[in-house]
N, C-alpha and C positions, 0 to 999 in steps of 0.2 A: 650704932650697931658694933658688933664685936670687930668688924673689919675696918673701921675707919679709926685711922691714926689722929690723934689729937695735935692740935697746932701749940700747945702749951709744953713747955719742957724739952727734952731730948728725944720724948718718945715719936714724934712727927717724923715721917719717913722711915723708920725702922721696920723691916719686914715689908716694903714696898719695893716693887720694881717697876720700871719704866718698859713700855711694849708700843712698838706701831706696827697697827694691824690694818690690812684694807677693808675698808667699808664701801658698800655699794648703796646708793638710793636713787629716786628718781624725781626730778627738778622740771616742772612744766613739760612731762612727757618726754623728757631725755634722761636717758640712764647714766649716772655717772659714778666715778670711784674716786675715791681718797684715799689715803692714809691718815689714820688718825691716831693720836698719841693716848694711851691710857697708862694710870698709874693703879697698879694691882697687889692686893696682899699675896703672899705666896699660897696661901690656901685657894684662892680664886682664880689665880693665873691659869692653871691646868684647865678650868671649864672652858676660857676662851677657845684653847688650841684643842678641844676634844676631837672636834670634827676632822682635824688634821691628822690626828692620831688613829683614829678610824679608817680614815682614806689611806693612811700609811699602810695599816693592818691588813685591810683587805688588799691593797696591790702585794704586799709580801706574800699573802695566802693564794693570791692568782699565780704570782711568779713562781711559787713552789709548785702548784698544780701542774704547770707548764713544763717544768723542768722534770716532775715526776712523769709525765706523757713522752716528753722528749726520750727520756731513759728509756722507757718501754719500748718505745718505737726504735731505737739504736738495738736493743738487746734482740728484738724479733728480727731486725734484719739482718745481724751477726748470725742470728741461730738460722734463717733461712740459707745466707751464704754458705754455713757450714753443713748444711743438708739435714739440720736435724728437725726441722718443720717441712713438711711438703707444701710446696706452693701450689695453689690451687690453680687449675687447667682451665682455661677459661675456652668455652666453645665446645667442649667435650661432654658428651651424656654419661652419667654412671649408668652401666648395667649390670 
């Protein structure tokens, strides 16, 4: 295939990088984890790490949402302290 390097001449290993990645499997009902070595072309390497990039992106998005909420809460608190927003009074009925 177009991703395989030939062992003939100087093209073997050009454009390939080595990676160590975790690999989980089950053997005789026992879950095991090992590091395995992979040699991948530069076009295929990102496919292996796609899940990690997706998780990192989700984590960044969740952090941004939490930061935005924290800023909004702080702004509301500051406005309440400055008397710009009426605080709800608990236990009093509106008449």
